[in-house]
Each structure stands twice: as structure tokens, then as C-alpha cells.
C-alpha positions in Angstrom: 88.0 76.2 99.9 88.2 73.5 102.6 90.6 71.6 100.7 92.7 74.6 100.0 92.7 75.4 103.7 93.8 72.0 104.6 96.5 72.1 101.9 97.8 75.4 103.5 97.8 74.0 107.0 99.7 70.9 105.7 102.3 73.0 103.9 102.8 75.2 107.1 103.1 72.2 109.3 105.6 70.5 106.9 107.6 73.8 106.8 107.8 74.0 110.6 108.7 70.3 110.8 111.7 70.8 108.3 112.7 74.2 110.1 112.2 76.2 106.9 111.2 79.8 106.9 108.6 81.4 104.8 110.1 82.9 101.5 108.6 85.9 99.8 109.8 87.1 96.4 109.8 90.8 96.0 109.5 92.1 92.3 110.5 95.7 91.9 109.2 97.8 89.2 109.9 101.4 90.4 107.4 104.0 91.1 107.1 106.7 94.0 108.1 104.0 96.6 111.6 104.0 94.8 111.4 107.8 94.2 114.0 110.4 95.4 113.6 114.2 95.7 114.5 117.1 97.9 114.8 116.1 101.5 111.4 116.3 103.4 109.3 117.2 100.4 106.6 115.1 99.0 106.5 116.6 95.5 109.0 117.4 92.7 110.8 114.0 93.0 111.9 111.6 90.4 110.4 108.0 90.5 112.2 104.8 90.1 115.5 106.0 91.5 116.2 103.4 94.3 117.0 99.6 93.8 115.0 97.0 95.4 118.0 96.4 97.8 117.8 100.1 98.7 114.1 99.6 99.6 114.8 96.5 101.8 117.6 98.3 103.7 115.1 100.7 104.8 112.8 98.0 106.5 115.2 95.7 108.3 112.1 94.3 110.2 111.1 92.5 107.1 113.7 89.8 107.8 111.7 88.8 111.0 108.6 88.1 108.7 110.1 86.0 106.0 113.3 85.2 103.9 113.4 87.5 101.0 114.4 86.9 97.4 114.4 90.1 95.3 114.5 91.0 91.6 114.5 94.4 89.8 112.0 93.8 86.9 112.2 97.5 85.8 112.5 100.9 87.6 110.1 103.3 86.0 107.5 105.7 86.8 104.1 103.6 86.6 102.8 105.8 83.8 105.7 104.0 81.6 104.5 100.5 82.6 103.9 98.6 79.3 102.1 95.4 78.1 105.6 93.8 77.5 106.4 94.5 81.4 103.1 93.0 82.4 103.8 89.9 80.3 107.3 89.5 81.8 105.9 90.0 85.3 103.2 87.3 84.8 105.8 84.9 83.3 108.3 85.4 86.1 105.7 85.1 88.9 104.2 81.8 87.3 107.6 80.3 86.9 108.8 81.1 90.5 105.4 79.9 92.0 106.3 76.5 90.9 109.0 76.4 93.5 108.0 74.6 96.7 110.2 77.0 98.9 108.3 80.2 97.6 105.4 81.2 99.9 104.2 84.3 98.2 105.0 87.5 96.1 105.2 91.3 96.5 105.3 93.5 93.6 106.4 97.2 94.4 104.7 99.6 91.8 103.8 103.2 91.1 100.3 104.1 92.4 99.0 105.7 89.0 98.6 102.4 87.1 98.8 100.0 90.1 95.1 99.1 89.7 95.5 98.2 86.1 98.6 95.9 86.7 96.8 94.3 89.7 93.8 93.5 87.6 95.9 92.1 84.8 97.7 89.8 87.0 94.6 88.8 88.7 93.3 87.6 85.3 96.4 85.8 83.9 98.3 84.2 86.8 98.0 80.6 87.5 98.9 80.3 91.1 97.0 80.3 94.4 100.1 81.6 96.2 99.6 85.2 97.5 100.5 88.0 95.1 100.4 91.4 96.7 101.1 94.9 95.1 102.1 97.9 97.1 103.8 101.3 96.6 103.6 104.7 98.1 102.3 108.2 97.7 105.4 109.9 99.2 109.0 109.4 97.8 111.7 107.8 100.1 113.1 111.2 100.8 109.9 112.9 102.3 109.0 113.4 105.8 107.0 110.4 107.0 107.5 108.5 103.9 104.7 105.8 103.7 106.6 103.2 101.6 108.6 101.2 104.4 105.2 100.6 106.2 103.4 99.6 103.0 106.4 97.3 102.0 106.5 95.7 105.3 102.7 95.1 105.4 102.7 93.7 101.9 105.4 91.1 102.9 103.3 90.2 105.9 100.3 89.8 103.7 102.3 87.6 101.1 103.7 85.5 104.0 100.3 84.7 105.5 98.6 81.4 104.8 95.1 83.0 104.8 96.1 85.2 101.7 96.2 82.1 99.4 93.6 81.6 96.8 92.2 85.2 97.1 93.4 86.5 93.8 95.8 89.3 93.5 95.7 91.8 96.3 96.8 95.4 96.9 98.2 96.2 100.5 98.1 100.0 101.1 98.0 102.2 104.2 96.8 99.3 106.5 94.2 98.0 104.1 93.8 95.2 101.7 91.9 95.4 98.5 91.2 92.8 95.8 92.6 93.7 92.4 89.2 93.8 90.6 87.9 96.6 93.0 90.9 98.6 93.8 91.4 102.1 92.3 93.4 105.2 93.0 91.1 108.0 94.1 93.3 110.9 95.2 96.4 112.7 93.7 98.0 113.1 97.2 96.3 111.4 99.9 98.2 108.5 101.6 94.8 106.5 101.8 94.4 107.1 97.9 93.5 103.3 97.3 90.0 102.4 97.6 87.7 99.5 96.8 84.8 101.8 95.7 81.3 100.6 96.7 82.8 97.2 97.8 85.4 98.7 100.1 88.5 96.9 101.4 88.7 93.1 101.8 90.9 93.2 104.9 93.0 95.2 107.3 96.6 94.8 108.5 97.8 95.6 112.1 101.5 95.0 112.7 101.9 91.4 111.6 98.3 90.4 111.7 95.9 90.1 108.7 92.1 90.4 109.2 90.1 89.3 106.1 86.5 90.6 105.9 85.4 89.6 102.5 86.5 88.0 99.2 85.6 88.7 95.5 83.3 86.2 93.9 84.5 87.0 90.4 86.9 84.6 88.7 90.6 85.1 88.9 94.1 83.7 88.7 93.9 79.9 88.2 90.2 80.0 87.2 90.3 82.2 84.2 90.6 81.3 80.4 93.4 83.7 79.6 96.8 82.2 78.6 99.6 84.9 77.9 102.6 82.6 78.4 103.5 82.6 74.7 102.4 86.3 74.0 105.0 89.0 73.3 102.4 91.9 73.2 98.6 92.4 73.8 95.9 93.7 71.4 95.7 97.5 71.3 92.7 99.1 73.1 92.0 102.9 73.5 89.8 104.5 76.0 87.7 107.4 74.7 86.2 109.9 77.1 82.8 111.4 76.4 82.0 115.0 77.2 79.7 117.7 75.9 80.6 118.2 72.1 83.0 115.4 72.1 84.1 114.8 68.6 82.6 111.6 67.1 85.4 111.4 64.4 87.7 110.4 67.3 85.9 107.1 67.4 86.7 106.1 63.7 90.3 107.5 64.1 90.9 105.4 67.2 89.1 102.3 65.6 91.6 102.4 62.7 94.5 102.1 65.0 93.0 99.7 67.6 91.6 96.3 68.1 89.0 97.4 70.4 87.6 100.6 72.1 86.3 101.5 75.7 84.0 104.4 75.9 84.1 106.2 79.1 80.5 107.4 79.0 78.5 109.8 81.1 76.1 108.6 83.9 75.1 105.1 83.0 77.4 104.8 80.1 75.5 107.3 77.9 76.7 109.6 75.2 75.4 111.6 72.3 73.5 110.2 69.2 76.5 111.3 67.1 78.7 109.3 69.3 76.3 106.3 69.1 76.2 106.6 65.1 80.1 106.5 65.0 80.2 103.5 67.3 77.8 101.7 65.1 80.0 102.3 62.1 83.2 100.8 63.3 84.2 97.1 63.0 86.0 96.6 66.3 84.5 95.5 69.6 83.4 98.5 71.7 82.9 98.2 75.4 80.8 100.9 77.3 82.1 102.1 80.8 81.2 105.2 82.7 83.3 108.2 83.8 81.2 108.5 87.1 83.4 106.1 89.1 80.9 103.5 90.3 77.7 101.7 89.3 76.8 99.0 86.9 76.4 99.4 83.1 73.4 97.3 82.0 72.1 96.1 78.7 68.9 97.9 79.4 70.8 101.3 79.7 72.9 100.9 76.6 72.5 103.6 73.9 74.2 101.4 71.3 72.8 98.0 70.5 76.2 96.8 69.0 78.2 97.7 72.0 79.2 95.7 75.1 78.3 96.8 78.7 81.3 96.9 80.9 79.5 96.0 84.1 80.9 97.8 87.0 84.5 98.1 85.7 86.0 101.7 85.4 87.2 102.5 82.0 91.0 101.5 82.4 90.0 98.1 83.9 87.5 97.6 81.2 90.4 98.1 78.8 92.6 95.6 80.5 89.8 92.9 80.3 89.1 93.8 76.5 92.7 93.4 75.7 92.8 89.8 77.2 89.4 89.0 75.8 90.7 89.8 72.2 93.4 87.3 72.7 90.7 84.7 72.8 87.9 86.1 70.6 86.5 89.1 68.8 82.9 88.0 69.0 80.9 90.6 71.0 78.7 88.0 72.6 81.6 86.0 74.0 83.3 89.2 75.1 80.1 90.2 76.9 80.1 87.0 78.7 83.6 87.6 79.9 82.5 91.0 81.5 79.9 89.2 83.4 82.4 86.5 84.6 85.4 88.7 85.5 
């Protein structure tokens, strides 16, 4: 970290000496932040209606923070994000990160799957330059829309030297979250993003960043995943256990998937019928919990042939399993990855 800090200081001094401004690349994917609806209302809007240029026109103060280079990657509701969009986004960021004039990146994104995209990028990018996701809970046409402030704070974060080498971040409502911990927790609150038991890793006040913690899990340039030549990802389905859940769903999903994630009850538990069905499939099965927090351990596993999902929620366990399957289908090696990442 000392070497990284010295490198950052050297870059900043060189930039000042050359009279260069910081440059932040904004990659827009749509979402509520680009949504339009009835004036003043926060519901009943259409996501992904405004272009990245429209978003920037609403926040002219960004020009005081950094020079902006903007790209429209797609313009969709985040429920329509696909693995192909993920892969394109990762390749574009890695390519642009090679440029010496680029300081950092901001990705605008819908909140529904922002935590999944952030975690995916956290596992596959190969740059220490800041990558910050943001979005909004209210469309641009709502009273007190939160998009402009979130976008401004994301650019501030991406342009700040101390944001380097921290992995992918999410800037939302004045707080910063690392990509592994962040999760959407409310259907309507502007403070919907949470870091769960680990909380936020920093706060943003005006143009100042205050970091308080950093994830110890491997990320960005320190992972074993290389998606640069991939055109799609392995298929993984998440199955939710509830009372009387049909175990035949497991065999049905396994026939159409490369791996499964079970959102179990409590500490990743489910019925004996579910356990028997899992034992009969020949694809890797990771067990997570529908509870929302806590660690799944080997000693609490109902199935001997399943893989504990550590403390990852089901949707993030699916992201990691999809990437793990690009490397191996060996359950022991996949279990190791769930410990590392």
C-alpha cells in the first residue's frame, strides 16, 4: 500500500506540473437516474430515458471536479442488464484504464442489480484506478431527485487519489460501500444501499472523501478471473427455499444450468427432500441464506456435496459461482474461491 500511495502522489504531482486536469470517464447504462415520469412523482416512471449528456447537463458543477469523457453503454432498466453487458463494460473499463490521462471511472446504473454489477466488476477488472457505481431512487422528473447529487459525489470519489486500489465502490446518498458488501435494502428509501453488518467504508461531504475501512477480500487486479475473451458466462440459477418448496425444481434447474445457488433458510438450511435432490444433481451447488446476513459454514451444511457461500447473499453467490465456473467445476476449488473472494 505504501508503494501505491507513493505512486498516486507522484502521478498527482506530475499532473499538476504538466497543468493537466483530472479526467473521469462516465459509462452510462440507464436505470432510474435516467428515468422520466410525471413531473413531481417518484413512481410510475420509465427507466433509461435520458442520455448521459442529459445527466451531465443537470450537474454543471461536475466540470469543476474533473474533465469528463462520457459513453452510453446501454440505456435499460437494471433488471434487463445481462452478462453480455457486464463483459462489454469490463472490457471497456480495462481498455480505457490503460490511458495515462484517465484518473477514474463512474458507472451510472439502476439500483435493482447495482450490487451484482459492482461485485462482478470487482472480481474481473485489472486496474487500480477508481471505479465507482451510482444511481438514484427517484427519477429525474421527481421532486428532490437524488440522481444529480449521487452523480456528483461519484465523480468526486473517482477523481480522488485515495480511492485508488480499494476495489469497485458504490457512492450513494453521501456514503461509500465496497462492492462485496453493498446491497439494496429498501424498495423506496433514498438510503436504500447498505453495507450490511460491515457498514459503509466511507462518507462524502461536498468534495471531500473520508474513508473509514477497506475490504480484505481479493479484488480487481488480485483475482484469478479473466473474462477478456469471453462472450457470455456460465448459467447459474438461484432457488429459494420455503416451506413445502418443490424439490423437483432443483433437478429441473440443474438440467438447464452450469451451477445452482440455494437461498436456504436460517444458516443455509432446507428440507431433507431438498437435500436429497441436491445430492442427485451433477452441477456445483452453493448454499447461501435468505436471511440477509451471517456466514454459512461447513459445520452448518445440510448437504455434504454442497459448497458453503460464506457471507455472500444469494445473488452475489451466483456472480462468484458464474466466474468460478469459467475456471473450474471442482467443488473443492470453488469452495476455496468462496473463502478468498
